[in-house]
C-alpha positions in Angstrom: 57.0 86.9 95.1 55.9 85.2 92.0 56.0 81.5 90.5 57.5 81.2 87.1 55.4 82.5 84.6 56.1 80.6 81.5 52.8 80.3 79.6 53.4 76.4 79.0 53.1 76.4 83.0 49.7 77.9 83.2 46.1 77.9 82.5 44.4 79.9 79.7 43.0 82.3 82.6 46.2 83.1 84.5 47.8 83.2 81.3 45.5 86.3 80.7 46.1 87.8 84.0 49.9 87.7 83.1 49.9 89.2 80.0 47.6 92.5 82.0 50.0 92.1 84.3 53.4 92.5 81.4 51.2 95.3 79.6 50.7 97.2 82.5 54.2 97.0 83.6 55.3 98.5 80.1 52.8 100.9 79.9 54.1 102.5 83.0 57.5 101.9 83.9 57.7 104.3 86.4 54.7 104.2 88.2 54.8 100.7 88.8 57.0 101.2 91.5 54.5 103.1 93.2 51.8 100.6 93.0 50.5 100.9 89.6 50.1 97.5 88.9 49.5 95.5 92.5 45.7 94.9 91.3 47.4 92.6 88.3 49.9 91.5 90.5 47.7 90.0 93.0 45.6 88.7 90.8 48.4 86.6 89.2 49.3 85.7 92.8 45.6 84.5 93.6 45.4 82.5 90.3 48.5 80.9 90.0 47.6 79.6 94.1 43.8 78.6 92.7 46.1 76.4 90.3 48.4 75.1 92.9 45.3 74.2 94.9 43.5 72.1 91.9 46.6 70.6 91.3 47.3 69.3 94.8 43.4 68.2 95.3 43.9 66.1 92.4 47.0 64.7 92.0 47.4 61.2 92.1 49.1 59.6 95.0 51.4 57.3 92.5 50.8 57.2 88.7 50.3 59.1 85.7 48.1 62.3 85.7 45.1 61.9 83.9 44.0 65.3 83.2 45.4 67.9 81.8 44.7 71.7 83.7 44.3 73.4 80.5 41.1 75.7 81.7 40.4 76.5 85.2 37.5 75.0 87.0 34.9 77.7 87.3 34.8 77.0 91.1 38.3 77.6 91.1 38.0 81.3 89.7 39.3 84.2 91.7 37.2 87.5 91.7 39.2 89.2 89.2 38.3 86.4 86.8 34.5 86.4 88.0 34.7 90.3 87.4 36.5 89.9 83.6 34.2 87.3 82.8 30.7 89.2 84.0 32.4 91.9 81.6 33.2 89.8 78.6 36.8 90.6 78.8 38.1 87.1 79.6 38.2 85.8 76.1 40.3 82.0 76.6 39.8 81.2 72.5 43.5 81.0 71.3 45.6 80.8 74.0 47.1 77.8 75.3 47.2 76.3 78.5 49.2 74.1 80.7 51.4 71.4 79.6 51.5 69.1 82.7 
């Protein structure tokens, strides 16, 4: 089950993957039930998991969080994000990131 995919909750990179997933679901309304969009579904799941791991690792024990996660750090990129970055399809300009 996917977490809430609202754009204000996720990084720019994960929002792009969510857009790819939504576009795939729109373009293939019946094939999606047979796994046509599974690649993007898995990519979104991996990206949101990496976000949770980053938040867990950088969460202060008490007090206010000082860093907002607008862009996922490169060391937390999933294989799909790395592939999109190499192909030049990962354009993060103009997207708003997470508002923690």
